[in-house]
py3Dmol code that shows the C-alpha trace and the ligand (Angstrom):
import py3Dmol

protein = """\
ATOM      1  CA  MET A   1     100.726  90.494  86.916  1.00  0.00           C
ATOM      2  CA  ASN A   2     103.511  90.951  89.482  1.00  0.00           C
ATOM      3  CA  LEU A   3     102.595  91.464  93.107  1.00  0.00           C
ATOM      4  CA  ILE A   4     104.236  92.129  96.429  1.00  0.00           C
ATOM      5  CA  ILE A   5     103.032  90.337  99.537  1.00  0.00           C
ATOM      6  CA  PHE A   6     104.063  92.454 102.481  1.00  0.00           C
ATOM      7  CA  GLY A   7     103.894  92.101 106.258  1.00  0.00           C
ATOM      8  CA  PRO A   8     105.872  91.256 109.405  1.00  0.00           C
ATOM      9  CA  PRO A   9     107.463  87.840 110.001  1.00  0.00           C
ATOM     10  CA  GLY A  10     104.691  85.317 110.616  1.00  0.00           C
ATOM     11  CA  ALA A  11     102.093  87.399 108.738  1.00  0.00           C
ATOM     12  CA  GLY A  12     101.371  84.425 106.479  1.00  0.00           C
ATOM     13  CA  LYS A  13     103.142  85.711 103.377  1.00  0.00           C
ATOM     14  CA  GLY A  14     104.538  82.284 102.453  1.00  0.00           C
ATOM     15  CA  THR A  15     101.297  80.460 103.240  1.00  0.00           C
ATOM     16  CA  GLN A  16      99.207  82.861 101.156  1.00  0.00           C
ATOM     17  CA  SER A  17     101.772  82.802  98.334  1.00  0.00           C
ATOM     18  CA  ASN A  18     101.390  78.987  98.212  1.00  0.00           C
ATOM     19  CA  ASN A  19      97.615  79.389  97.982  1.00  0.00           C
ATOM     20  CA  ILE A  20      97.887  82.006  95.229  1.00  0.00           C
ATOM     21  CA  ILE A  21     100.218  79.813  93.182  1.00  0.00           C
ATOM     22  CA  SER A  22      97.728  76.949  93.181  1.00  0.00           C
ATOM     23  CA  ASN A  23      95.027  79.161  91.581  1.00  0.00           C
ATOM     24  CA  PHE A  24      96.921  81.689  89.483  1.00  0.00           C
ATOM     25  CA  ASN A  25      99.749  81.094  87.049  1.00  0.00           C
ATOM     26  CA  LEU A  26     102.267  82.924  89.225  1.00  0.00           C
ATOM     27  CA  LYS A  27     105.636  82.113  90.774  1.00  0.00           C
ATOM     28  CA  GLN A  28     106.738  82.953  94.307  1.00  0.00           C
ATOM     29  CA  VAL A  29     110.116  84.520  94.929  1.00  0.00           C
ATOM     30  CA  SER A  30     111.031  84.531  98.599  1.00  0.00           C
ATOM     31  CA  THR A  31     114.365  86.190  99.351  1.00  0.00           C
ATOM     32  CA  GLY A  32     114.332  84.385 102.717  1.00  0.00           C
ATOM     33  CA  ASP A  33     114.114  80.992 100.944  1.00  0.00           C
ATOM     34  CA  LEU A  34     116.843  81.976  98.477  1.00  0.00           C
ATOM     35  CA  LEU A  35     119.153  83.047 101.318  1.00  0.00           C
ATOM     36  CA  ARG A  36     118.410  79.923 103.388  1.00  0.00           C
ATOM     37  CA  SER A  37     119.257  77.713 100.429  1.00  0.00           C
ATOM     38  CA  GLU A  38     122.666  79.479 100.191  1.00  0.00           C
ATOM     39  CA  ILE A  39     123.226  78.630 103.871  1.00  0.00           C
ATOM     40  CA  LYS A  40     122.077  75.046 103.424  1.00  0.00           C
ATOM     41  CA  ASN A  41     124.416  74.554 100.464  1.00  0.00           C
ATOM     42  CA  GLN A  42     127.281  76.104 102.472  1.00  0.00           C
ATOM     43  CA  THR A  43     128.184  78.476  99.625  1.00  0.00           C
ATOM     44  CA  ASP A  44     130.596  81.377 100.290  1.00  0.00           C
ATOM     45  CA  LEU A  45     127.595  83.683 100.459  1.00  0.00           C
ATOM     46  CA  GLY A  46     125.775  81.258 102.769  1.00  0.00           C
ATOM     47  CA  LYS A  47     128.664  81.229 105.246  1.00  0.00           C
ATOM     48  CA  LYS A  48     128.741  85.041 105.276  1.00  0.00           C
ATOM     49  CA  ILE A  49     125.041  85.557 105.914  1.00  0.00           C
ATOM     50  CA  GLU A  50     124.264  82.725 108.353  1.00  0.00           C
ATOM     51  CA  SER A  51     124.858  84.706 111.557  1.00  0.00           C
ATOM     52  CA  ILE A  52     123.051  87.783 110.161  1.00  0.00           C
ATOM     53  CA  ILE A  53     119.901  85.738 109.524  1.00  0.00           C
ATOM     54  CA  ASN A  54     120.108  83.909 112.838  1.00  0.00           C
ATOM     55  CA  ASN A  55     120.276  87.292 114.617  1.00  0.00           C
ATOM     56  CA  GLY A  56     117.173  88.507 112.804  1.00  0.00           C
ATOM     57  CA  GLU A  57     119.034  91.296 110.994  1.00  0.00           C
ATOM     58  CA  LEU A  58     118.812  92.219 107.332  1.00  0.00           C
ATOM     59  CA  VAL A  59     121.254  90.948 104.725  1.00  0.00           C
ATOM     60  CA  SER A  60     122.854  93.720 102.624  1.00  0.00           C
ATOM     61  CA  ASP A  61     120.848  95.264  99.783  1.00  0.00           C
ATOM     62  CA  ASP A  62     123.555  94.353  97.256  1.00  0.00           C
ATOM     63  CA  VAL A  63     123.217  90.658  98.037  1.00  0.00           C
ATOM     64  CA  VAL A  64     119.426  90.507  97.758  1.00  0.00           C
ATOM     65  CA  ASN A  65     119.245  92.843  94.765  1.00  0.00           C
ATOM     66  CA  THR A  66     121.620  90.557  92.858  1.00  0.00           C
ATOM     67  CA  LEU A  67     119.471  87.517  93.663  1.00  0.00           C
ATOM     68  CA  ILE A  68     116.326  89.355  92.593  1.00  0.00           C
ATOM     69  CA  ARG A  69     117.872  90.577  89.332  1.00  0.00           C
ATOM     70  CA  LYS A  70     118.585  86.994  88.316  1.00  0.00           C
ATOM     71  CA  ILE A  71     114.930  86.072  88.829  1.00  0.00           C
ATOM     72  CA  ILE A  72     113.436  89.111  87.068  1.00  0.00           C
ATOM     73  CA  SER A  73     115.757  88.780  84.074  1.00  0.00           C
ATOM     74  CA  ASP A  74     114.588  85.189  83.485  1.00  0.00           C
ATOM     75  CA  SER A  75     111.991  85.324  80.688  1.00  0.00           C
ATOM     76  CA  ASN A  76     110.121  82.332  82.205  1.00  0.00           C
ATOM     77  CA  ASN A  77     109.172  84.624  85.079  1.00  0.00           C
ATOM     78  CA  PHE A  78     107.909  87.481  82.901  1.00  0.00           C
ATOM     79  CA  ASN A  79     105.051  89.325  84.637  1.00  0.00           C
ATOM     80  CA  ARG A  80     104.188  86.449  86.991  1.00  0.00           C
ATOM     81  CA  LEU A  81     106.100  87.034  90.205  1.00  0.00           C
ATOM     82  CA  ILE A  82     104.928  87.182  93.807  1.00  0.00           C
ATOM     83  CA  PHE A  83     107.604  89.024  95.799  1.00  0.00           C
ATOM     84  CA  ASP A  84     107.601  87.612  99.332  1.00  0.00           C
ATOM     85  CA  GLY A  85     109.960  89.292 101.796  1.00  0.00           C
ATOM     86  CA  TYR A  86     111.218  91.765  99.191  1.00  0.00           C
ATOM     87  CA  PRO A  87     111.498  94.758  99.229  1.00  0.00           C
ATOM     88  CA  ARG A  88     112.400  95.095 102.910  1.00  0.00           C
ATOM     89  CA  SER A  89     113.909  98.583 102.774  1.00  0.00           C
ATOM     90  CA  ILE A  90     113.054 101.694 100.782  1.00  0.00           C
ATOM     91  CA  SER A  91     116.259 101.348  98.746  1.00  0.00           C
ATOM     92  CA  GLN A  92     115.205  97.820  97.794  1.00  0.00           C
ATOM     93  CA  ALA A  93     111.820  99.227  96.706  1.00  0.00           C
ATOM     94  CA  TYR A  94     113.539 101.783  94.434  1.00  0.00           C
ATOM     95  CA  ARG A  95     115.795  99.077  93.064  1.00  0.00           C
ATOM     96  CA  LEU A  96     112.847  96.792  92.365  1.00  0.00           C
ATOM     97  CA  GLU A  97     111.088  99.498  90.395  1.00  0.00           C
ATOM     98  CA  LYS A  98     114.223 100.109  88.308  1.00  0.00           C
ATOM     99  CA  LEU A  99     114.736  96.419  87.637  1.00  0.00           C
ATOM    100  CA  LEU A 100     111.127  95.876  86.605  1.00  0.00           C
ATOM    101  CA  LYS A 101     111.310  98.886  84.284  1.00  0.00           C
ATOM    102  CA  GLU A 102     114.478  97.501  82.706  1.00  0.00           C
ATOM    103  CA  PHE A 103     112.597  94.287  81.899  1.00  0.00           C
ATOM    104  CA  ASN A 104     109.350  96.046  80.797  1.00  0.00           C
ATOM    105  CA  GLN A 105     107.283  95.148  83.807  1.00  0.00           C
ATOM    106  CA  LYS A 106     105.661  96.714  86.829  1.00  0.00           C
ATOM    107  CA  ILE A 107     103.936  95.897  90.104  1.00  0.00           C
ATOM    108  CA  SER A 108     100.149  95.467  89.873  1.00  0.00           C
ATOM    109  CA  ILE A 109      99.434  95.467  93.608  1.00  0.00           C
ATOM    110  CA  VAL A 110     101.012  95.431  97.062  1.00  0.00           C
ATOM    111  CA  LEU A 111      99.064  93.338  99.568  1.00  0.00           C
ATOM    112  CA  ASN A 112      99.898  94.374 103.117  1.00  0.00           C
ATOM    113  CA  LEU A 113      99.003  91.679 105.665  1.00  0.00           C
ATOM    114  CA  LYS A 114      98.506  93.541 108.966  1.00  0.00           C
ATOM    115  CA  VAL A 115      99.094  91.312 111.976  1.00  0.00           C
ATOM    116  CA  ASP A 116      99.302  92.036 115.726  1.00  0.00           C
ATOM    117  CA  LYS A 117     102.574  91.433 117.564  1.00  0.00           C
ATOM    118  CA  ASP A 118     101.222  88.637 119.816  1.00  0.00           C
ATOM    119  CA  VAL A 119      99.773  86.780 116.805  1.00  0.00           C
ATOM    120  CA  VAL A 120     103.160  87.042 115.059  1.00  0.00           C
ATOM    121  CA  SER A 121     104.910  85.492 118.027  1.00  0.00           C
ATOM    122  CA  LYS A 122     102.519  82.515 118.201  1.00  0.00           C
ATOM    123  CA  ARG A 123     102.666  81.901 114.473  1.00  0.00           C
ATOM    124  CA  VAL A 124     106.452  82.043 114.268  1.00  0.00           C
ATOM    125  CA  ASN A 125     107.036  79.848 117.304  1.00  0.00           C
ATOM    126  CA  GLY A 126     104.705  77.153 115.943  1.00  0.00           C
ATOM    127  CA  ARG A 127     105.903  77.259 112.328  1.00  0.00           C
ATOM    128  CA  VAL A 128     107.288  74.143 110.647  1.00  0.00           C
ATOM    129  CA  ILE A 129     108.268  73.853 106.985  1.00  0.00           C
ATOM    130  CA  CYS A 130     108.457  70.782 104.779  1.00  0.00           C
ATOM    131  CA  ILE A 131     111.866  70.882 103.124  1.00  0.00           C
ATOM    132  CA  LYS A 132     110.593  68.571 100.367  1.00  0.00           C
ATOM    133  CA  CYS A 133     107.360  70.235  99.171  1.00  0.00           C
ATOM    134  CA  PHE A 134     107.987  73.646 100.845  1.00  0.00           C
ATOM    135  CA  ARG A 135     104.516  73.758 102.401  1.00  0.00           C
ATOM    136  CA  ILE A 136     104.295  75.762 105.619  1.00  0.00           C
ATOM    137  CA  PHE A 137     102.384  74.510 108.683  1.00  0.00           C
ATOM    138  CA  ASN A 138     101.873  75.574 112.265  1.00  0.00           C
ATOM    139  CA  VAL A 139     101.830  73.009 115.053  1.00  0.00           C
ATOM    140  CA  TYR A 140      99.201  75.043 116.966  1.00  0.00           C
ATOM    141  CA  LEU A 141      97.091  76.652 114.247  1.00  0.00           C
ATOM    142  CA  ASN A 142      97.443  74.508 111.125  1.00  0.00           C
ATOM    143  CA  PRO A 143      99.152  71.234 112.053  1.00  0.00           C
ATOM    144  CA  PRO A 144     100.373  68.932 109.268  1.00  0.00           C
ATOM    145  CA  ASN A 145      98.329  65.716 108.905  1.00  0.00           C
ATOM    146  CA  SER A 146      97.712  62.962 106.365  1.00  0.00           C
ATOM    147  CA  LYS A 147      95.057  65.079 104.622  1.00  0.00           C
ATOM    148  CA  ASN A 148      96.999  68.304 104.058  1.00  0.00           C
ATOM    149  CA  HIS A 149     100.520  66.889 103.726  1.00  0.00           C
ATOM    150  CA  LYS A 150     101.724  63.911 101.710  1.00  0.00           C
ATOM    151  CA  CYS A 151     105.474  63.940 102.464  1.00  0.00           C
ATOM    152  CA  GLU A 152     107.047  61.946 105.314  1.00  0.00           C
ATOM    153  CA  LYS A 153     107.249  63.609 108.749  1.00  0.00           C
ATOM    154  CA  LYS A 154     111.056  63.572 108.652  1.00  0.00           C
ATOM    155  CA  TYR A 155     110.978  66.424 106.116  1.00  0.00           C
ATOM    156  CA  LEU A 156     109.282  68.805 108.552  1.00  0.00           C
ATOM    157  CA  GLU A 157     111.758  71.281 110.021  1.00  0.00           C
ATOM    158  CA  LYS A 158     111.747  74.377 112.185  1.00  0.00           C
ATOM    159  CA  ARG A 159     113.651  77.408 110.888  1.00  0.00           C
ATOM    160  CA  THR A 160     116.733  78.240 112.964  1.00  0.00           C
ATOM    161  CA  ASP A 161     115.618  81.902 113.145  1.00  0.00           C
ATOM    162  CA  ASP A 162     112.099  81.000 114.328  1.00  0.00           C
ATOM    163  CA  ASN A 163     112.651  81.402 118.088  1.00  0.00           C
ATOM    164  CA  SER A 164     111.277  83.887 120.625  1.00  0.00           C
ATOM    165  CA  LYS A 165     114.488  85.942 120.834  1.00  0.00           C
ATOM    166  CA  THR A 166     115.076  86.360 117.088  1.00  0.00           C
ATOM    167  CA  VAL A 167     111.443  86.933 116.261  1.00  0.00           C
ATOM    168  CA  LEU A 168     111.359  90.061 118.411  1.00  0.00           C
ATOM    169  CA  ASN A 169     114.406  91.391 116.608  1.00  0.00           C
ATOM    170  CA  ARG A 170     112.876  90.565 113.234  1.00  0.00           C
ATOM    171  CA  TYR A 171     109.623  92.265 114.224  1.00  0.00           C
ATOM    172  CA  GLU A 172     111.449  95.421 115.382  1.00  0.00           C
ATOM    173  CA  THR A 173     113.459  95.494 112.149  1.00  0.00           C
ATOM    174  CA  TYR A 174     110.203  95.202 110.227  1.00  0.00           C
ATOM    175  CA  VAL A 175     108.575  98.059 112.148  1.00  0.00           C
ATOM    176  CA  ALA A 176     111.608 100.318 111.631  1.00  0.00           C
ATOM    177  CA  LYS A 177     111.892  99.684 107.887  1.00  0.00           C
ATOM    178  CA  SER A 178     108.313  99.186 106.720  1.00  0.00           C
ATOM    179  CA  LYS A 179     106.762 102.674 107.029  1.00  0.00           C
ATOM    180  CA  PRO A 180     108.626 104.382 104.162  1.00  0.00           C
ATOM    181  CA  ILE A 181     107.997 101.360 101.928  1.00  0.00           C
ATOM    182  CA  LEU A 182     104.268 101.396 102.668  1.00  0.00           C
ATOM    183  CA  ASP A 183     104.123 105.190 102.152  1.00  0.00           C
ATOM    184  CA  TYR A 184     105.914 104.784  98.829  1.00  0.00           C
ATOM    185  CA  TYR A 185     103.412 102.224  97.481  1.00  0.00           C
ATOM    186  CA  ASN A 186     100.480 104.095  98.984  1.00  0.00           C
ATOM    187  CA  LYS A 187     101.468 107.213  97.017  1.00  0.00           C
ATOM    188  CA  LYS A 188     101.552 105.089  93.895  1.00  0.00           C
ATOM    189  CA  GLU A 189      98.020 103.846  94.732  1.00  0.00           C
ATOM    190  CA  LEU A 190      99.201 100.255  94.747  1.00  0.00           C
ATOM    191  CA  LEU A 191      98.756  99.482  98.438  1.00  0.00           C
ATOM    192  CA  LEU A 192      95.924  97.342  99.759  1.00  0.00           C
ATOM    193  CA  GLU A 193      95.654  96.416 103.427  1.00  0.00           C
ATOM    194  CA  ILE A 194      94.307  93.065 104.565  1.00  0.00           C
ATOM    195  CA  ASP A 195      93.580  91.937 108.122  1.00  0.00           C
ATOM    196  CA  GLY A 196      96.154  89.175 108.521  1.00  0.00           C
ATOM    197  CA  ASN A 197      94.917  88.183 112.009  1.00  0.00           C
ATOM    198  CA  GLN A 198      92.068  86.184 110.460  1.00  0.00           C
ATOM    199  CA  LYS A 199      92.068  82.496 109.553  1.00  0.00           C
ATOM    200  CA  ILE A 200      94.118  81.354 106.535  1.00  0.00           C
ATOM    201  CA  VAL A 201      91.023  80.615 104.384  1.00  0.00           C
ATOM    202  CA  GLU A 202      89.386  83.927 105.217  1.00  0.00           C
ATOM    203  CA  ILE A 203      92.490  85.869 104.263  1.00  0.00           C
ATOM    204  CA  TYR A 204      92.877  83.862 101.082  1.00  0.00           C
ATOM    205  CA  ASP A 205      89.239  84.462 100.050  1.00  0.00           C
ATOM    206  CA  LYS A 206      89.927  88.211 100.136  1.00  0.00           C
ATOM    207  CA  ILE A 207      93.202  87.885  98.233  1.00  0.00           C
ATOM    208  CA  LYS A 208      91.599  85.631  95.611  1.00  0.00           C
ATOM    209  CA  GLY A 209      88.822  88.154  94.956  1.00  0.00           C
ATOM    210  CA  ILE A 210      91.324  90.996  94.583  1.00  0.00           C
ATOM    211  CA  LEU A 211      93.581  89.050  92.214  1.00  0.00           C
ATOM    212  CA  GLU A 212      90.650  87.840  90.100  1.00  0.00           C
ATOM    213  CA  ASN A 213      89.573  91.453  89.606  1.00  0.00           C
ATOM    214  CA  ILE A 214      93.094  92.456  88.545  1.00  0.00           C
ATOM    215  CA  ARG A 215      93.333  89.471  86.188  1.00  0.00           C
ATOM    216  CA  ASP A 216      89.945  90.317  84.610  1.00  0.00           C
ATOM    217  CA  TRP A 217      90.982  93.936  84.213  1.00  0.00           C
ATOM    218  CA  HIS A 218      94.221  92.843  82.489  1.00  0.00           C
ATOM    219  CA  TYR A 219      92.160  90.697  80.064  1.00  0.00           C
ATOM    220  CA  VAL A 220      89.866  93.629  79.283  1.00  0.00           C
ATOM    221  CA  CYS A 221      92.866  95.914  78.614  1.00  0.00           C
ATOM    222  CA  PHE A 222      94.488  93.274  76.430  1.00  0.00           C
ATOM    223  CA  LEU A 223      91.278  92.742  74.448  1.00  0.00           C
ATOM    224  CA  TYR A 224      90.760  96.467  74.043  1.00  0.00           C
ATOM    225  CA  LYS A 225      94.322  96.954  72.757  1.00  0.00           C
ATOM    226  CA  PHE A 226      93.994  93.952  70.436  1.00  0.00           C
ATOM    227  CA  LEU A 227      90.677  95.125  68.963  1.00  0.00           C
ATOM    228  CA  TRP A 228      91.846  98.710  68.661  1.00  0.00           C
ATOM    229  CA  LYS A 229      94.986  97.659  66.788  1.00  0.00           C
ATOM    230  CA  ASN A 230      93.188  95.230  64.488  1.00  0.00           C
ATOM    231  CA  LEU A 231      90.060  97.277  63.843  1.00  0.00           C
ATOM    232  CA  THR A 232      92.015 100.405  62.977  1.00  0.00           C
ATOM    233  CA  SER A 233      94.220  98.498  60.550  1.00  0.00           C
ATOM    234  CA  LEU A 234      91.101  96.842  59.066  1.00  0.00           C
ATOM    235  CA  ILE A 235      89.261 100.159  58.650  1.00  0.00           C
ATOM    236  CA  TYR A 236      92.345 101.951  57.417  1.00  0.00           C
ATOM    237  CA  GLY A 237      93.089  99.060  55.036  1.00  0.00           C
ATOM    238  CA  SER A 238      89.622  99.145  53.404  1.00  0.00           C
ATOM    239  CA  TYR A 239      89.691 102.931  53.275  1.00  0.00           C
ATOM    240  CA  SER A 240      93.029 102.874  51.377  1.00  0.00           C
ATOM    241  CA  ARG A 241      91.660 100.214  49.030  1.00  0.00           C
ATOM    242  CA  TYR A 242      88.668 102.467  48.350  1.00  0.00           C
ATOM    243  CA  GLN A 243      90.916 105.440  47.695  1.00  0.00           C
ATOM    244  CA  TYR A 244      93.418 103.544  45.570  1.00  0.00           C
ATOM    245  CA  PRO A 245      91.715 100.518  44.022  1.00  0.00           C
ATOM    246  CA  SER A 246      94.177  97.919  42.791  1.00  0.00           C
ATOM    247  CA  ARG A 247      94.121  97.249  39.081  1.00  0.00           C
TER     248      ARG A 247
END
"""
ligand_1 = """\
23
LIG
P 111.942 85.562 105.742
O 112.031 84.150 105.284
O 111.332 86.465 104.717
O 111.334 85.709 107.103
O 113.474 86.085 105.886
C 114.366 85.481 106.796
C 115.585 86.334 106.969
O 116.282 86.454 105.726
C 115.344 87.768 107.410
O 115.185 87.894 108.812
C 116.604 88.465 106.900
O 117.703 88.196 107.733
C 116.841 87.762 105.577
N 116.149 88.428 104.448
C 115.097 87.940 103.741
N 114.704 88.794 102.785
C 115.523 89.869 102.895
C 115.616 91.118 102.203
N 114.770 91.446 101.205
N 116.594 91.977 102.586
C 117.456 91.679 103.570
N 117.415 90.539 104.283
C 116.465 89.633 103.957
"""
view = py3Dmol.view(width=600, height=400)
view.addModel(protein, "pdb")
view.setStyle({"model": 0}, {"cartoon": {"style": "trace"}})
view.addModel(ligand_1, "xyz")
view.setStyle({"model": 1}, {"stick": {}})
view.zoomTo()
view.show()
């Protein structure tokens, strides 16, 4: 299954994606992480997009669509992607659908984490990320300690765009762009809303239940198709043998 995890900055998309990965055989693709790694490696693209990201604006569709195409076209990622931070505009949503079609795939569900503005601000201001294991923590709500984090403290960093000024801009951008995307997936009956203000474990419990149901349903469909194909060829095969016995 492929899924989209949707919501404003600080909704917990990355945190929940990490949890999903540890229980389901899926792979997270975060356009934010991909773009930040371009900046970190000081590539030509990285130099171009650094100020855009630090201002909390969106990078051009062409840039992100190209990054996403590379990931979807990789056969190791077939039908096992969690899209985190993509699509972020309706044109990206159209593009995603086209790309998935091209590679014989589709979206199984869009999980929309709904979070209040004041919660977003607290979460983003307290966020720290381990640049070694990529786990996400929050110094107020989910601080790293020897039990939940094995890497050295020196790997914990704050994102340069995680500050009070940029977060407001990022939140406003989200509000302006999200409605048509949510309407689009709602019409397709793929949208499921989750209260993202709750604790991490409570949110994950809900997500886990939803994904287990989808996974079970996929197994049932697979089994049905398998049996249908094999039983019909078995029945048809014996029927032809009866009609035309071999000598
Ligand atoms: P995130 O890590 O998802 O919070 O993204 C951090 C920043 O990367 C955003 O504020 C944007 O500047 C940029 N970005 C991430 N994903 C996208 C996207 N799908 N389209 C455009 N810009 C993006």
